[in-house]
Steps between C-alpha positions, in 0.01 A plus 500: 500500500615377156227420251497150352573484134242338274623185337639553155284371224673282252409383162615176337768690306638637830572158634813315389438161346626242742420176315673582168730225365761644259517338154831390361718750323490285187122523484514872564746534211253310270233742602719802427577359149130438428423858598774639285382287199140604560409134444146375505466266788265247662524539880365285780503620858322462832278788604466632857251226585718221364297446182673440177481772231611482137568800284560451129647757249646735761826690511717550800525879531670547842677333783466689827614470865291638787416404858770230504368309198549488121203553259446450130255715301351357183281672236262347247453630142237747633737653755330335802752429763542220755762507780602221734788388712778313326479210755145433386617403142420142410609500143581739209516394141598695188278313244644658189863434585722198448583523876130473586515430881664777700391383846352169581322390821809303607718810517266794569606564858846437635542584862871397484584745227767763506457783745181681447481824291234622738618734773 
């Protein structure tokens, strides 16, 4: 008689994200430029519990894709990192630039954007 297999244990990183809303390509391009310029930024985003978080004086060091979602990794001047999903961004400002606002609350998430870069 065949033996029943034990259920596979999964961790959060094993599960694909099903509620991710892709950001617009234009916003993604702005993020890539900020990373290349190593600009100091002020970032507002919603954490996993839905609370607002603000980071000041951080640099965008990486944009990543995993588990069906896109993530940004920021570092402060001491090298401490923070990573969150791009669809959690509320606003990003570049205080020491003439452009100042890169992403505002009115354009942070665009579900009707071009086809997603996430596979």
